[in-house]
C-alpha positions as CSV (number, residue, x, y, z in Angstrom):
1,V,-249.3,73.3,91.1
2,Q,-246.0,72.0,89.4
3,L,-242.2,71.9,90.7
4,V,-239.8,70.2,88.6
5,E,-236.1,70.1,89.7
6,S,-233.0,69.7,87.3
7,G,-229.3,70.0,87.6
8,G,-228.4,66.9,89.7
9,G,-225.4,64.8,88.8
10,L,-222.4,63.4,89.8
11,V,-219.5,65.4,91.0
12,Q,-216.2,65.1,92.8
13,P,-215.6,66.3,96.7
14,G,-214.9,69.9,96.5
15,G,-217.0,70.3,93.3
16,S,-220.3,72.5,92.6
17,L,-223.8,72.2,91.2
18,R,-226.5,74.5,90.6
19,L,-230.0,72.9,91.0
20,S,-232.9,74.4,89.3
21,C,-236.5,74.1,90.4
22,A,-239.4,75.3,87.6
23,A,-242.5,76.6,89.3
24,S,-245.8,76.8,87.3
25,G,-249.4,76.6,88.7
26,F,-249.7,79.0,91.2
27,T,-248.5,82.8,91.8
28,F,-244.7,81.7,92.6
29,S,-244.1,85.3,94.2
30,S,-246.7,84.6,97.1
31,Y,-244.9,81.8,98.3
32,A,-241.5,81.2,100.2
33,M,-239.6,78.1,98.7
34,S,-237.3,75.7,99.9
35,W,-234.7,73.0,99.2
36,Y,-235.0,69.8,101.2
37,R,-232.8,66.4,100.5
38,Q,-233.0,62.9,101.6
39,A,-230.1,60.3,101.7
40,P,-230.5,56.8,101.5
41,G,-232.1,55.3,104.5
42,K,-232.6,58.7,106.2
43,G,-235.3,61.1,106.5
44,R,-236.1,64.1,104.7
45,E,-234.1,67.4,106.1
46,S,-234.6,71.0,105.3
47,V,-231.5,72.4,103.3
48,A,-232.3,76.1,102.7
49,S,-235.2,78.4,102.5
50,I,-236.0,81.5,100.9
51,T,-238.8,84.2,101.5
52,R,-241.1,85.6,98.9
53,T,-239.1,88.3,97.8
54,G,-235.9,86.6,98.2
55,G,-234.9,89.1,101.2
56,N,-234.1,86.7,103.6
57,T,-232.8,83.1,103.4
58,Y,-232.0,80.3,105.8
59,Y,-229.9,77.5,105.6
60,A,-228.9,74.1,107.4
61,D,-226.1,74.4,109.6
62,S,-224.5,71.5,107.4
63,V,-224.6,73.6,104.2
64,K,-223.8,77.0,105.6
65,G,-221.4,78.9,103.9
66,R,-221.2,76.2,100.9
67,F,-224.9,76.5,99.6
68,T,-226.8,79.5,98.1
69,I,-230.4,79.7,97.6
70,S,-231.9,82.4,95.3
71,R,-235.0,82.9,93.3
72,D,-236.1,84.8,90.2
73,N,-240.0,85.5,90.5
74,A,-239.7,86.9,86.9
75,K,-239.1,83.2,85.7
76,N,-240.6,81.2,88.5
77,M,-237.5,79.5,89.4
78,V,-235.6,78.8,92.5
79,Y,-232.0,77.8,92.7
80,L,-229.5,76.2,94.5
81,Q,-225.8,76.6,94.4
82,M,-224.0,74.1,95.9
83,N,-220.2,74.5,96.4
84,S,-217.5,72.8,98.2
85,L,-219.8,69.6,98.0
86,K,-219.0,67.0,100.4
87,P,-219.9,62.9,100.0
88,E,-222.2,63.6,102.7
89,D,-224.7,65.9,100.4
90,T,-225.3,62.9,98.7
91,A,-229.3,62.7,98.5
92,M,-232.3,63.3,96.5
93,Y,-232.7,67.3,96.3
94,Y,-236.3,68.3,96.2
95,C,-238.2,71.7,96.0
96,R,-240.8,72.7,98.0
97,R,-243.5,75.2,97.9
98,G,-243.7,77.1,101.5
99,L,-244.9,74.6,103.8
100,D,-247.3,72.9,101.8
101,D,-247.8,69.3,100.4
102,Y,-246.3,70.3,97.2
103,W,-243.0,68.8,96.2
104,G,-241.2,68.0,93.0
105,Q,-240.2,64.8,91.8
106,G,-236.4,65.5,93.0
107,T,-233.0,65.5,91.2
108,Q,-230.3,63.1,92.3
109,V,-226.7,64.5,93.7
110,T,-224.2,62.3,94.0
111,V,-220.7,63.4,95.4
112,S,-218.0,60.5,94.9
113,S,-214.6,60.3,93.9
């Protein structure tokens, strides 16, 4: 199982970023997928998740209306579109397979002027 995140970076408040997670080594369409984040000095928190077919999505209250999770089962990819970014969104963002202990290495998102 391999999960590789990309797309992080430095962005100004109000800006947008699109994170990507490339999955391999398992039948991607058989698993729900999630994005988590961990800010310095804080625990890892769930941001968004998506069911196997993409028919249902779930969001943390803190990102609802600003972030959108999506997936492409043909490409084994899961995405996180982040709009209206705030300084408090600064964190390392991780991709996770279902509720398993399989995580990517993370991609850093920094929101600062």
